[in-house]
N, C-alpha and C positions, 0 to 999 in steps of 0.2 A: 636093302643093300646097305652095307657097312663099309666105309672107305677109310683107308689108312694112307696118309701122305707124309713123306719125309725120309730121312736117312735110315730109319729102322723098319721101313715097310717091307723090304726084301726078307729080312730076318724073321719078321713076324709071320708073313704068309708061308714061308717054308716050314716054320715050326708048326703052325696050326694045320696045314695041309699035309704035312709029313713027307713032302717031296718038293723038288725044285719044279717050277712051272715054266712052260713055254710062253714067252712074252706074247701078249695080245691074243691069246687063245683061251677060250673058256674051258675049264677043267673041272669035272666033277670030283669032289673029294670029301671024305669023312673028316670033319674038323675035330681036333682033339686038343684039350688044354695041356698045360706043362706036366700035368700028372697023368697024361694020356687018357683022361676021362673023355668020352665022346660028347660032342656038343651038338652037331647037326650034320646031315647029309646036305652038302651045299655045292653051289657052282662058284668057282674062284677064278679071278683074273689078275694078272700081273702086268703092270705097265712101267718099264724102267724109264727113268727120266733121261732127257728132257721131253721125250715123246709121250707126254701124259697130259691130263687136263690142268694140273697144277704146275707142270714143268719139273716136278720132283718125282722120285720113285713113288708109285701108288699101287696099293693092293685093294681089290674089291671083293667082298664076301657077299654073295647073293644067297640069303638064308631064308628059311621059313619065318613068317612074320609074327609068331607067337611071342608074348612077353617073356616067357620062360626061356626061349631060344636066345632072344636078344640079351637077356640078363646074363645068361651063361657065357655068351661071346664077349660082352663087355668085361665081365669078370676075368676072363682068360686074357684079354688084351691088357688089362690093368696090371697083370703080373710081370709084364715085360718092362725092363728099365727104359727110360726116356720115351714112354708112350703115355699120352694123356688124352683127355676128351678135347675136341675142337671147340674153339669159341665161335659164336655166330658169325658167319661170313668168312671164317678163316680159310677155307679152301679156296673161295674166290679171290680173297686178298692175296693168297700165295700165287695164284694164277696171274693176278695183276702184277705183282712184284717180279715175277719171272717172265714177264713180257708176253704171256699167253693171251691177254686181252687188255685193251685199254680201258680208261675210266668210264667212257661213254657206254662200253659194252658191259662193264660191271653193273652200272646203274641200270642198264636194260635188263639184266638178269634179276636184279632186285625187283624192278617193276613187274616182270613177268611173273615172279613168285607171288606177288600181291595183287595181280590183276583180278579184278571182279567181273568185268564185263569184256565182251569180244573186242570192242574197239580198243580198250586199254591193252588187251592181249597183243593185238596187232601192232599197236604202237611200240610196245615193249620188245616185241620180236624183231622190229626193224632196228631198234637200238642194239639188241643183242647181236644181230647180224653185222654190226659195225658200220652202218651206212653213214651216220653222221661222223664217225671216227675216220672213215675213208676220205670223206670230203674235207675234213679238218686237216688230214695229213697232206692232201693235195694242196689245199690253200696255203699251208705253212711252207711247203716246199716252193711254191711260186713266190711267196714273200721273200724267202731266202734268196731265190734267184734275182729278184728285183733288187734286193739289198746288196747282192754281190756286184751288180752293175754300178749302183750308186757309189759304193766303196771303192770300186775300181776307178771311177771317176775322180774320187778324192785322191787315190794314189798316183794318178796320172794327170794331175791338175796343171802341171807345167808343160803338157804335151799339146798345147794349142787347142784344136777342135775336138780332141778325144773326149773330154768330159760331156760336151753336148751330144756327141754321138751315143754315149752310154746312157745318159739321163733321159733322153727322149723315149727309147724303147721301155726303160724302167717305169716311166710315168704311165705309159699306156698300159702296161701290165697292172700297175697298182690301181688304176681307175677301173679296169675290167673286173678285177678281183673284188674291189669294194662294191660294185654293182651287183655282182653275183651273190655276195653274202647278204647284202640288203634285200635282194629278192627272196632269199630263203627266210629271213626275218619276217618280212612282210607277209609271205604266203603262209607262214605257220599260225597266224592269229594268236590264240592263246593255247596252242596244242600242249604246252607243258602243264596246263591246269587239268588236262585229261586225267592225270594221276590222282588228283584230289576230287575231281568232279564238280559238277555245278551245284550250287546251293539256292534252293527255291524256298522261301517262306510264305506260308499261308497266314495272313493277317487280316484284321477287320474287327468289327464290333463284336460283343458277346452274342451267343445264341443264333448265329447266322448259318452255321453248318460247317465250320472249319474242320472239326474232327471228323465229320461225316465225309467230306471231300478227301481228307487224309486217308480214311479207310478205303474209299473208292480208288485212289491212286495206288495204294499199296495192295489192293485186292485181298485184304485180310483186316481183322480187327486189331488195330495197333493203338487206337485212342478210345477213350470212354466217351460215349454219345449220351446225351441227356437233354431233356427239354428245358432244364433249369440253367439260366444264364450263369457264367463264371465257373463252369465245370472244370475247364482246363486251367490249372493254376501254374504249371511249369512248362518248359519247352519239351516237345516230343519230337524225335527224329526218326526217319526211316530211310534206309538206302534203296534206291530204285535203279533198275536197268531199263532205260527208254531207248530202244532201238541201238543198244550197245553203248549209249552214253551213261556214265554214272551220275546220278542225280540224288542229292540229299534234300528230302522234303521235310520242312520244319513246321510243325503245328504249334501255334502260340496262343497265349491267353488273349481273351477278348480285350481290346483296347477301349477303355472307358475311365471316367473319373469314378473313384471308389475310396471309401474310408476304411476298407478291410486292408490291414498291412500286408497279409499274405497275397491278396489279389493285387495290391500295388506292386509288390516285387515281381509277380508275373507279368504285369503290364510293362514294367521297366525292362525286364528281359525280352519281352516280345519286340519292343521298340528297338533294342540293341541288335537283336538277331536280324530284324528287318533292314536295319541300316548296314549290316555286314553281308547281307545276302546278295547274290548276283541277279535275282529277280524276285519281286514281290507279287504275290497273288492277293489283291485286296478284295476280300469276300464280303459281299453285302447281301441282304435279301432284295426283294423286288422294289424296295423303296429307294429313294435317291439320297440315301446317307452320304454325307461328304467323306472324302478320303483323308484320314488323319495320319498321313505319313509324309514327313517332310524331307527325307533323305534324297540323295541323288540316284539311288538304285532305281532301275526301270520298274514301273508299276503297271500291272494288268488289272483292269476292273472286271471282276467275276461276279455276276448277280446269280444268286442261288434261289431255289424254291420256285422255279417256273411252273412246277406242277400245282402251285397254289395261286398262280396269276389268273387273271380273268380269261376266259376262253377266247374272247375276241381281240385280245391284246396281241399285236404283231410282235414277233421275236426279232432280235437284232441279228445281223449276220455275225458269225463267229470272228472275233478279232477286229470287228469294225470300230466305228467311233464310240459305240456304246459297250464295247468290250465283249465279254462272253456271257451267255446266259445258259445256266445249267440247272439240273436237279441232282444234287449230290446224293439225295436218298434214292432215286429210281435210276440215276445214271444218265439221264438225258443230257446231251451236249458235252458229256465228259470226254468221249473219243475225240471231239474237235479240239478240246483243250489240250489233251495229251499230244495230239498231232502238232499243235502249235508249240508246245514245249520242246518236242523233238527238233522242229525247225529253228527254235531259239537256240538250242544246244548245238546244232550243226553250225549256225552262224558264229556262235560264241567261240567254239573251239577251232573253227577254220574249215571244218567239213571235209577236208581232203583226206585221202587214204595214204598219202605219201609223206606224212609228218615226220620230220627228222628230230625236232627239238622236244625233249621229254622232260626236261627239268629247268627251273628258273635259273640254276647255276649256269647251264649251257647257254641260255639266251643271254644272260648277263656277259658272259665272256665273248660270245660272238658280237655283242653290241660294242664291247670294248675294243675288239678287233677292227670293227668298221670305223669307229671314232679315231683310232690311232692311224688308220690308212688315210682318213679324211685330212687329219692334221699333217700328214706327210705331204699331201698334195698342196696344202695351204702355204707350207713353208719352203716350197720348192725354190722360191726366188731368194731366200735368206741364207742359203748355204747347204751343201750336200750333207754336211755333218748332222744338221737338224732332221733332214729326211731320213738318214740312216738310223738315227736314234728312235724316230717314230715307228720305223719299220721293225726294229728290234722289239719294241713294245707290242706291236701287232703279233709277231711271231711268238712272243712270250705268252700272250693270251691264249693262242691256240695250243700251245704246249701245256698250259694248265687245264684246258679243256680236255685234252687227252690224258691227263694225269701224269705227264712226264717231267713237269717242272714245278717246284714250289707248291705242292699240294698236301704236304704232311699235315697241315692244320685241318683238312677236311676229310682225310681218309678214315679216321676213327668214327666220325659222324656217319659216313656213308655205310661202312661195313658192319657197324653194330645194329643197323636195321635188318640185316639178314637173319634168316632163321638159323638154328643150330644145325651143323652138318652140311651147309651149302658154301 
């Protein structure tokens, strides 16, 4: 499907289809270029603005997907004056600028395009439906109502008891609103991190089976496995879908003292990735080797090679004080480890299916709104003017969340992430 949006869309579709089209009705037409050479037998639609996806005149050409057909159609389009190829995200940006969707919905569309797991898809779809935007518009309207009461009190300050009568209901609205937004922030956990996923690093001494465990988790050969210590020299990453949660698992070089400069660099990178991870799986064999990881990242002890342990040795309970005991080679205990990782991801991301916050930007602006509302309550005894100013700050933060105020500095950053033609 090839879309044309803008002032020239009507002229283009009429020329290529050879006739005027009925708006919003699929029409079969033999497309011809300006030299009347046939391009394709296609289905064409015409959407006059503002009743279109972008708010502008829009034409859609549903053609056969061969490269020769597309090349011929693009060549024909290029022959029209004032018609050019779209930039990445330009259709969505025009829809945003024409009021067809707010910035949270545009961000949701971008997240939906790039969703790799089902949970990412569902969260992005909630954003695209405008659930956060709807709440933000309601919150902003309520802030403006409270601000109107406060400013009316300022205007009628010489009317005796009028200011008190206006400030009291305004204060109740502000407190209720702050509590409501705080509950959303608290319930979301780290839901915005669902876009990037959880980072789990497999670390430990050399030759304890880190690469074998990586292959078990990935269910394919992604890392070289060798009985010789120090095989893994660089960081190896694999993207996993664990019950809908996106998880990046990192296999690192064995951590030990070495004189080999290449291996030293691998150990340095391993320590750095472990420090930046959300969870470290410290893998050892059945010995009681100490953990050599001093960062604040949560660490799970995973003892490998239980298939080589003495038959009469009792196994630890999964996730108990002794951690996990597995055989990465045979797969024993790995399902319990994966189930625990899913539980960790659920707790980390918040676990709920009704997440509204999809990006760090959104959380930051909501927190700024809460902070401004809190300050408005604190200064209530210092003058209505200070309260009104803090309420204006809160309303401004929600306006920026929706993309309607002072967001030119971030629009290019957001829309350049889109694919071409969206």
